[in-house]
N, C-alpha and C positions, 0 to 999 in steps of 0.2 A: 547586616543589610547595607548595601552600598549607599553612600550618601548621594543626594541629588546635586548635580553640578548645573549651574546656570547654562542653558544652551548658548547664550551669547558668549560666555567665557570659552566654551568648547569651540565655537566657530572662530573666535578670535585666535585661539591657540593654533588651530589648523591653518588659518590664514597666515599667521606669523611664520610658521614653519615653512609654508610654501613660498612666501615672499622672500625669506632670508636664507633659504637652504644653500644657495650658491655662495654665500659668504662664509660657509663652513666647509671643512674637508669632507664631511659626511652628513647625511640626513640625521643620523643619530645625534651627532653633536649639535645640530640645529635644534633638535627636540629637547636636548638637555638644557640648552640656553633658554629656550622659550619656557620650559617648565620652571626654571629658576626665576625667570622674570615674572611669571604669573603666579608663582607660589603653589603650584600643583605638582604632583609626582610625575617623574619622567615616564613611567609606565602608562599613566593616564593619557598623556599627550601622545605616546606611541599608539595606543589603542584607538584614540580619536582619529588620528591621521590615517591609520590602517582602515578603520571603518568608513571613513569618508571616501577612500579609494575604492573600497568594495561597493559602496552605494553608487559611485560614479561609473562603475563598470571597468575600472582600470586594474582591478585585482579580483581574483576569485575569492568566493566566500559567500556567506549568508548576509544579504542586505538587511538594513534596519527594518524595512517594511516586512520582509519575509520573517525576520525574527519575531516581530510583533504578532504576525499571523500564527506562527508556531506556538507562541505563548497562549494566544487566545484559544487555539484548537486543543492544546493540552488541558487548559482549564475546563473547556467544554467536555472533553473526554472524561476528565476526573468526575465532573458532576453527573454525567450519564452513567458512569460505572457505579457511583453511589446510588443513583436512582434504581438501577438494575438490582443492586444488592438489597435494597429495601423491598422491591417488588418480589424478589425471590423469597425473602424472609416472610413476607405477608402470604405468599402462595403456600409456603410450607406450613405456616400457622393455620391458615384456613383449611388446608387439605387434611390436617391432623384432627380437626374438630369433628366430633360425632354428629351424624346427621339425623 
């Protein structure tokens, strides 16, 4: 299970990459420098920056809000499937009972 990162740290990392990317030959190198400075992985910083761009509409992809809605709908779908399975089992049980 992924560990929870403080949202303030995430926002700070994204802000630092944006503010200092012109000081580096590439955005990737800016991400590496920020990740070392903050003590988080380079991949985490890359994902945070990418997700922020998606959320702002500057890049294609699933926004954070859409992702949360998808998670909620999948959980609801799973619960409904379980309910249907229980109802089917109950129907089969009661249908097989002698009257």
